[in-house]
Every structure is written in C-alpha cells, then in structure tokens.
C-alpha positions in Angstrom: 115.9 87.1 94.3 118.0 86.2 91.2 118.8 89.9 90.7 120.2 91.0 94.0 117.0 91.5 96.1 117.4 89.4 99.2 113.8 89.7 100.3 111.1 90.1 97.6 107.4 89.3 97.3 105.6 89.7 94.0 101.8 89.7 94.3 99.8 91.3 91.5 98.9 94.8 92.5 95.2 94.2 92.5 95.6 91.1 94.7 97.5 92.9 97.4 95.6 93.2 100.7 96.1 94.6 104.2 96.4 91.0 105.4 99.5 90.6 103.1 100.9 93.8 104.6 100.3 92.5 108.2 102.0 89.2 107.3 105.0 91.0 105.9 105.3 93.1 109.0 106.4 89.9 110.8 109.6 89.9 108.7 110.5 93.6 108.1 109.6 97.2 109.0 110.7 98.4 105.6 108.9 98.0 102.3 109.7 99.3 98.8 106.7 99.1 96.5 107.6 98.6 92.8 104.9 98.3 90.1 104.8 98.8 86.4 105.9 102.3 85.4 102.7 102.9 83.4 99.5 104.7 84.7 97.9 101.5 85.9 101.1 100.5 87.8 101.2 104.0 89.5 97.5 103.7 90.5 98.3 100.2 92.0 101.2 101.7 93.9 98.9 104.4 95.3 96.6 101.8 96.5 99.5 99.8 97.9 100.6 102.9 99.8 97.3 103.0 101.7 97.5 99.3 102.5 101.0 99.5 103.9 100.4 102.7 105.9 97.7 100.9 107.8 100.4 98.7 109.2 103.0 101.4 109.9 105.9 100.4 107.6 108.8 102.6 106.7 107.5 102.8 103.1 109.2 103.8 99.9 108.1 103.6 96.3 110.3 102.7 93.4 109.5 104.3 90.1 110.2 102.5 86.9 110.3 104.8 83.8 108.7 104.3 80.5 106.0 101.8 81.6 108.6 99.2 82.4 107.5 96.0 84.2 109.5 95.1 87.3 110.3 91.7 86.0 111.6 93.1 82.7 113.6 95.7 84.6 115.3 93.1 86.8 115.9 90.8 83.8 117.5 93.7 82.0 119.5 95.1 84.9 120.6 91.7 86.3 122.6 91.9 89.6 122.7 95.8 89.4 118.9 95.9 89.6 118.6 96.3 93.3 121.2 99.2 93.3 119.5 100.9 90.3 116.1 100.6 91.9 117.4 102.0 95.2 118.4 105.2 93.2 114.8 105.6 91.9 113.0 105.0 95.2 111.4 107.8 97.1 109.6 108.3 100.3 105.9 107.1 99.9 104.6 110.6 100.4 107.0 112.2 97.9 105.5 109.7 95.4 102.0 110.6 96.4 102.8 114.3 96.1 104.1 113.8 92.5 101.1 111.7 91.5 98.5 114.0 92.9 100.2 117.1 91.7 100.4 115.7 88.2 96.6 115.2 88.1 95.5 118.6 89.3 96.3 122.2 88.5 97.8 123.5 91.7 97.7 127.0 90.4 93.9 127.0 90.9 91.9 127.0 94.1 89.8 124.0 93.0 92.9 122.0 92.0 94.6 122.7 95.3 91.4 121.7 97.3 91.0 118.5 95.3 94.7 117.7 95.7 94.5 118.4 99.5 91.5 116.1 99.8 93.2 113.3 98.0 96.4 113.7 100.1 94.4 113.9 103.3 92.8 110.5 102.4 96.3 109.1 102.4 97.2 110.8 105.6 94.2 109.6 107.4 95.3 106.0 106.7 98.5 106.5 108.7 98.2 104.7 112.0 101.1 106.5 113.7 99.8 109.9 114.9 103.2 111.5 114.9 103.8 110.4 111.3 100.3 111.5 110.3 100.9 115.0 111.8 104.2 115.3 109.9 102.5 114.3 106.7 99.7 116.9 107.1 102.4 119.5 107.7 104.0 118.4 104.4 100.7 118.7 102.6 100.2 122.2 104.0 103.7 123.2 102.9 103.4 121.7 99.4 100.0 123.2 98.7 100.7 126.4 100.6 97.7 125.9 102.9 97.3 126.3 106.6 98.0 123.1 108.6 95.1 123.8 111.1 92.7 124.2 108.2 93.8 120.8 106.8 93.4 119.2 110.1 89.8 120.6 110.3 89.2 119.4 106.7 90.4 115.9 107.6 88.0 115.7 110.5 85.1 117.3 108.6 85.7 114.8 105.7 85.3 111.9 108.0 82.0 113.3 109.3 80.8 114.1 105.8 81.5 110.5 104.7 79.5 109.1 107.7 76.5 111.3 106.7 76.7 110.7 102.9 75.0 107.3 102.7 72.1 108.6 104.7 71.8 111.7 102.4 72.2 109.7 99.2 69.6 107.2 100.3 67.0 109.9 101.1 67.7 111.6 97.8 66.9 108.4 95.9 63.7 107.9 97.8 62.5 111.5 97.8 64.1 112.6 94.6 62.4 112.6 91.1 61.8 109.2 89.5 
C-alpha cells in the first residue's frame, strides 16, 4: 500500500488457499501473483495459479528477478514499484509455459509429453470452459502437438487418476513383501 499498490494482500505462499481466492473474488476480478523470485517462490506462484484459476480470475504473475523478495522489491522501488512490477507481469499461462519449459527438454518426446501433462493439469483446473479450450490450444501450439490428442489426454488422465488408488492398493496387497 505504501509503494503505490492500491489493493494488496500478502499471505505467505504456503498459507494461500482457495477460500482466500474466493474471498478476494468479492473485491476484484483481477489478480497479480507476486512471490519471491527464487525457485521456491516460483513453485509457490505455480501453486497459486491453480488456486486462483478455480475461481476464474483474470490472472497475471509478476516475476521478480534474482530471487528478490516482494517486500524488498517494493522497499527498494518505492512509489515506482507498482509501475515496475506491471512491466514484469505476464499472463498466468505464459508464466506456466516458461516454468514448465525450463524444467523439461522439449526437443525430446518424453520431455514434451511430461510438459504436456503438467500443463494439462493446470488447464483442467480452469473453471471457464472457453478459457480452458483456449489454453489447451496454446499448449498444443507451444509443444507442437495436436489439440484433439491433448483433449483426449486430459480426459484419460482424469480416468487414470481415478483408477490409480485402486491399482496401487492391490499392488501393495498382492505384491512381494
């Protein structure tokens, strides 16, 4: 608030819940997630993306470079902080594409399949069906995959997860001791 942000909420990343997101939806349709710029902060931002998509916000993610903490950033940037942050924000899915692409070798089949599965997990959390369809199309374009195949994969992934606990339980009972 002291640095030019008119509306700000600052829960620790691990404490953020979908209930917080629902409460925020009473006040705004727009959210910019900003966490520490280090690996842990980026993971917290990925988790936050999933929570806010379940409530259908217009969601952006601000990236702080060099592992910088949001509080330190705003103390350093003062009143220019909000404007500087606005320049570093990106659409939530652009953020997810960068993060997932950085973790996997997209020049390999395995890397592209794993990246697709991770991105589809995010897409499946989107409550707006039009937005979800557009995101699946972006995944297809980014990974050079067929959109229809991704839609089938998203459906089969949900079916597979429903069956997994049953399979794992029987493997523990029937498997070697």
